[in-house]
C-alpha positions as CSV (number, residue, x, y, z in Angstrom):
1,X,42.2,-37.8,59.8
2,X,45.3,-38.4,57.6
3,X,45.8,-37.0,54.1
4,X,46.4,-40.2,52.3
5,X,45.5,-43.9,52.5
6,X,49.1,-44.9,52.7
7,X,49.6,-42.7,55.8
8,X,46.4,-44.0,57.3
9,X,47.5,-47.6,56.9
10,X,51.0,-46.7,58.1
11,X,49.4,-45.3,61.3
12,X,47.7,-48.6,61.9
13,X,44.2,-48.8,60.5
14,X,41.8,-49.0,57.6
15,X,39.9,-45.8,57.6
16,X,38.0,-43.2,55.5
17,X,41.0,-42.2,53.3
18,X,41.6,-45.9,52.3
19,X,37.9,-46.5,51.7
20,X,37.7,-43.3,49.5
21,X,40.8,-44.4,47.5
22,X,39.2,-47.8,46.9
23,X,35.9,-46.2,45.8
24,X,37.7,-44.0,43.3
25,X,39.8,-46.8,42.0
26,X,36.7,-49.0,41.4
27,X,35.3,-46.3,39.2
28,X,38.6,-46.0,37.4
29,X,38.8,-49.7,36.7
30,X,35.2,-49.9,35.5
31,X,35.6,-46.8,33.2
32,X,38.7,-48.3,31.6
33,X,37.6,-51.9,31.2
34,X,33.8,-51.8,30.8
35,X,33.0,-54.3,33.6
36,X,29.3,-54.7,34.3
37,X,28.0,-53.4,37.6
38,X,27.7,-55.9,40.5
39,X,24.6,-58.0,41.1
40,X,21.7,-56.0,42.2
41,X,22.6,-52.9,40.2
42,X,21.6,-52.0,36.7
43,X,24.2,-49.2,36.4
44,X,27.4,-48.1,38.0
45,X,27.1,-45.7,40.9
46,X,28.9,-45.0,44.3
47,X,26.5,-47.6,45.8
48,X,27.7,-50.2,43.3
49,X,31.3,-49.3,44.0
50,X,30.7,-49.7,47.7
51,X,29.2,-53.1,47.1
52,X,32.3,-54.1,45.2
53,X,34.6,-52.9,48.0
54,X,32.4,-54.7,50.6
55,X,32.6,-58.0,48.6
56,X,36.3,-57.7,48.4
57,X,36.7,-57.1,52.1
58,X,34.3,-60.0,53.0
59,X,35.9,-62.6,50.7
60,X,36.1,-66.0,52.5
61,X,39.6,-66.6,53.6
62,X,40.8,-63.1,52.5
63,X,38.8,-60.4,54.3
64,X,40.9,-57.3,54.6
65,X,44.0,-59.3,53.9
66,X,44.3,-57.9,50.4
67,X,44.6,-54.4,51.9
68,X,47.4,-55.5,54.2
69,X,49.2,-57.3,51.4
70,X,49.0,-54.3,49.1
71,X,50.3,-52.0,51.9
72,X,53.3,-54.2,52.8
73,X,54.3,-54.2,49.1
74,X,53.9,-50.5,48.7
75,X,56.6,-47.8,49.1
76,X,54.3,-44.8,48.9
77,X,50.8,-43.6,48.0
78,X,51.4,-44.0,44.2
79,X,52.6,-47.6,44.5
80,X,49.7,-48.4,46.9
81,X,47.2,-47.1,44.3
82,X,48.8,-49.3,41.6
83,X,48.6,-52.4,43.8
84,X,45.0,-51.6,44.8
85,X,44.1,-51.0,41.1
86,X,45.5,-54.5,40.2
87,X,43.6,-56.2,43.0
88,X,40.3,-54.5,42.1
89,X,40.7,-55.4,38.4
90,X,41.5,-59.0,39.2
91,X,38.5,-59.2,41.5
92,X,36.1,-57.8,38.9
93,X,37.5,-60.2,36.3
94,X,36.8,-63.2,38.6
95,X,33.3,-61.9,39.4
96,X,32.5,-61.3,35.7
97,X,33.6,-64.8,34.8
98,X,31.0,-66.2,37.2
99,X,28.0,-64.4,35.6
100,X,26.0,-65.9,32.7
101,X,27.0,-63.0,30.5
102,X,30.7,-63.5,31.5
103,X,30.4,-67.1,30.4
104,X,28.7,-66.0,27.1
105,X,31.6,-63.5,26.5
106,X,34.2,-66.2,26.9
107,X,32.3,-68.4,24.5
108,X,32.0,-65.9,21.8
109,X,35.6,-64.7,22.3
110,X,36.7,-68.3,21.8
111,X,34.6,-68.7,18.7
112,X,35.8,-65.5,17.1
113,X,39.4,-66.1,18.1
114,X,39.3,-69.4,16.2
115,X,37.9,-67.7,13.0
116,X,40.2,-65.5,10.9
117,X,37.2,-63.4,9.7
118,X,37.2,-61.7,13.1
119,X,40.0,-59.4,14.4
120,X,40.5,-58.8,18.1
121,X,41.6,-55.2,18.8
122,X,44.3,-55.0,21.5
123,X,43.8,-52.9,24.6
124,X,41.1,-52.8,27.3
125,X,38.2,-53.2,27.0
126,X,38.3,-56.2,24.6
127,X,36.8,-55.3,21.2
128,X,36.2,-57.2,18.0
129,X,35.9,-56.1,14.4
130,X,36.0,-57.5,10.8
131,X,39.0,-55.4,9.8
132,X,41.2,-52.6,11.1
133,X,39.2,-49.5,11.7
134,X,37.9,-47.0,14.1
135,X,36.3,-47.9,17.5
136,X,32.5,-48.1,17.2
137,X,30.8,-45.5,19.4
138,X,27.2,-45.8,18.4
139,X,24.0,-46.7,20.3
140,X,23.8,-50.3,21.6
141,X,20.1,-50.3,21.0
142,X,20.8,-49.8,17.3
143,X,22.9,-53.0,17.2
144,X,20.2,-54.9,19.2
145,X,17.5,-53.7,16.8
146,X,19.7,-54.7,13.8
147,X,20.3,-58.2,15.2
148,X,16.6,-58.7,15.7
149,X,16.0,-58.1,12.0
150,X,18.3,-61.0,11.0
151,X,16.0,-63.8,10.2
152,X,16.5,-67.5,9.5
153,X,18.7,-68.3,12.5
154,X,17.7,-69.7,15.9
155,X,19.1,-71.6,18.8
156,X,17.5,-74.9,19.8
157,X,20.3,-76.2,21.9
158,X,22.2,-74.1,24.4
159,X,24.7,-76.1,26.5
160,X,26.3,-74.5,29.6
161,X,29.4,-76.6,29.3
162,X,31.3,-78.6,26.7
163,X,31.6,-77.9,22.9
164,X,29.1,-75.5,21.4
165,X,26.7,-77.4,19.0
166,X,27.5,-76.5,15.3
167,X,24.0,-75.1,14.7
168,X,24.4,-72.8,17.6
169,X,27.9,-71.8,16.4
170,X,26.4,-70.9,13.0
171,X,23.6,-68.9,14.6
172,X,25.9,-66.9,16.9
173,X,28.4,-66.2,14.1
174,X,25.7,-65.1,11.7
175,X,24.5,-62.5,14.1
176,X,28.0,-61.4,15.1
177,X,29.0,-61.0,11.4
178,X,25.9,-59.0,10.6
179,X,26.2,-56.8,13.6
180,X,29.9,-56.0,13.0
181,X,29.2,-55.2,9.3
182,X,26.5,-52.9,10.4
183,X,28.7,-51.2,13.0
184,X,31.6,-50.8,10.6
185,X,34.0,-50.6,13.6
186,X,35.4,-52.4,16.6
187,X,32.6,-53.2,19.1
188,X,33.2,-54.1,22.8
189,X,33.0,-57.8,23.6
190,X,30.6,-56.9,26.4
191,X,28.2,-55.2,23.9
192,X,28.4,-58.1,21.5
193,X,27.4,-60.4,24.4
194,X,24.4,-58.1,25.2
195,X,23.3,-58.2,21.5
196,X,23.4,-62.0,21.4
197,X,21.6,-62.2,24.8
198,X,18.8,-60.0,23.5
199,X,18.6,-61.7,20.0
200,X,18.4,-65.2,21.3
201,X,17.2,-64.5,24.9
202,X,20.0,-66.7,26.2
203,X,20.3,-65.5,29.8
204,X,16.9,-64.2,30.9
205,X,14.1,-66.7,31.6
206,X,10.9,-66.3,29.7
207,X,8.4,-64.1,31.4
208,X,4.6,-64.0,30.9
209,X,2.0,-61.5,31.9
210,X,-1.6,-62.6,31.5
211,X,-3.7,-60.3,29.3
212,X,-7.5,-60.1,29.0
213,X,-9.0,-57.8,26.4
214,X,-11.7,-55.3,27.3
215,X,-14.7,-56.9,28.9
216,X,-13.0,-60.3,28.8
217,X,-13.4,-60.9,25.0
218,X,-10.1,-62.6,24.6
219,X,-10.8,-65.0,27.4
220,X,-14.3,-65.8,26.0
221,X,-12.9,-66.4,22.5
222,X,-10.3,-68.8,23.9
223,X,-12.8,-70.5,26.1
224,X,-15.2,-71.2,23.1
225,X,-12.4,-72.9,21.1
226,X,-10.9,-74.7,24.1
227,X,-13.7,-77.2,24.8
228,X,-12.1,-80.5,25.9
229,X,-12.0,-83.0,23.1
230,X,-13.6,-80.6,20.6
231,X,-13.0,-81.6,17.0
232,X,-10.7,-79.4,14.9
233,X,-12.2,-79.6,11.4
234,X,-10.3,-76.6,10.1
235,X,-6.9,-77.9,11.3
236,X,-6.3,-74.7,13.2
237,X,-4.6,-76.6,16.1
238,X,-1.9,-77.9,13.8
239,X,-1.4,-74.5,12.2
240,X,-1.2,-72.8,15.6
241,X,1.2,-75.4,16.9
242,X,3.5,-74.8,13.9
243,X,3.4,-71.0,14.5
244,X,3.9,-71.4,18.2
245,X,7.1,-73.4,17.8
246,X,8.5,-70.7,15.5
247,X,7.9,-67.9,18.0
248,X,10.6,-66.7,20.4
249,X,9.8,-66.2,24.1
250,X,9.4,-62.5,23.5
251,X,7.1,-63.0,20.6
252,X,4.9,-65.4,22.6
253,X,4.7,-62.9,25.4
254,X,3.8,-60.1,23.0
255,X,1.2,-62.0,21.0
256,X,-1.9,-61.0,23.0
257,X,-0.7,-57.4,22.9
258,X,-0.4,-56.8,19.2
259,X,-2.9,-54.0,19.3
260,X,-0.7,-52.0,21.6
261,X,2.1,-49.7,20.6
262,X,5.9,-50.1,20.8
263,X,6.0,-48.2,24.1
264,X,3.7,-50.7,25.7
265,X,5.6,-53.6,24.2
266,X,8.9,-52.2,25.5
267,X,7.5,-52.0,29.1
268,X,6.1,-55.5,28.8
269,X,9.3,-57.1,27.4
270,X,11.6,-54.9,29.6
271,X,13.7,-54.0,26.5
272,X,14.3,-50.7,24.6
273,X,11.5,-49.2,22.6
274,X,13.5,-49.6,19.4
275,X,14.1,-53.3,20.0
276,X,10.4,-53.8,21.0
277,X,9.3,-52.1,17.8
278,X,11.4,-54.6,15.7
279,X,10.0,-57.6,17.7
280,X,6.5,-56.3,17.2
281,X,6.9,-55.7,13.5
282,X,8.5,-59.1,12.9
283,X,5.7,-60.9,14.8
284,X,3.0,-59.1,12.7
285,X,4.8,-59.9,9.5
286,X,5.3,-63.6,10.4
287,X,1.6,-63.9,11.4
288,X,0.4,-62.3,8.2
289,X,2.3,-64.9,6.2
290,X,1.4,-67.8,8.4
291,X,-2.3,-67.2,8.6
292,X,-3.2,-68.4,5.1
293,X,-6.5,-68.8,3.4
294,X,-6.2,-72.6,4.0
295,X,-7.0,-72.1,7.7
296,X,-9.5,-70.2,9.8
297,X,-7.4,-67.2,11.0
298,X,-9.8,-66.6,14.0
299,X,-9.6,-70.2,15.1
300,X,-5.8,-70.2,14.7
301,X,-5.4,-67.0,16.8
302,X,-7.7,-68.5,19.4
303,X,-5.5,-71.6,19.6
304,X,-2.4,-69.4,19.9
305,X,-4.0,-67.3,22.6
306,X,-4.9,-70.5,24.5
307,X,-1.2,-71.5,24.4
308,X,-0.3,-68.1,25.8
309,X,-2.6,-68.8,28.7
310,X,-1.2,-72.3,29.2
311,X,2.3,-70.9,29.2
312,X,1.6,-68.6,32.1
313,X,3.3,-69.6,35.4
């Protein structure tokens, strides 16, 4: 076994020293740039790094060629490391661009780059701020929870190519502006994309888990009010439809669980407990305002719960 990857390749083969060098360099790149872990991993680990190396080695038309190319251009171990480092970084950039979040990052970077209100802070990883200042080093969940509290904006059209609709631009920039003011520092572009993803649920498809209250009471209530062709003298169906259209996918999913705590909501929505608490609080507030004395609250809730059942896959 040789002491270095350069010596190993010089002696004719890709072996453990080269593989170990690549593993270490993958971690070095991801630490300095903030790239997300590869598909199938929720966090970086040696397993995730091995998957990146495997993907690089199995690229169609390339295979282990990048190792050979780097070696033939290198003069020693140090120069080989630099060439490997550049190859890994370029590979992760290409992979990130293919992901939905990568596309979202490019979109918001373009929007902020065209607006003088935002300032891009030089150096990896890309960061954005409203003015010169320190790098933000807070908790991402805090930014997500703050964004969830910004009301009055929504996205009704999300195109995956072509110009971004003006209403969507307004909604994205409203959240970005509010979050950067709250952070009072330069926030990573990747974190801003995560905030927008959570706030508008742009990337994850809506999920639904059916709920029945103890002893089937919810199901029975819905069934009583769901008779086919039954008249709606209280106008509850119209009120329920208006409320339903204003609910986000997460709020629709959480609706039957309002008697549960934030911990349960976080597990259901697969988000942080702080973010779930904000979604739960906003939903309760909206319902308390929407369920006016002009309608039958029980009938409206029954109609809303019926929509929850109809939305289940």
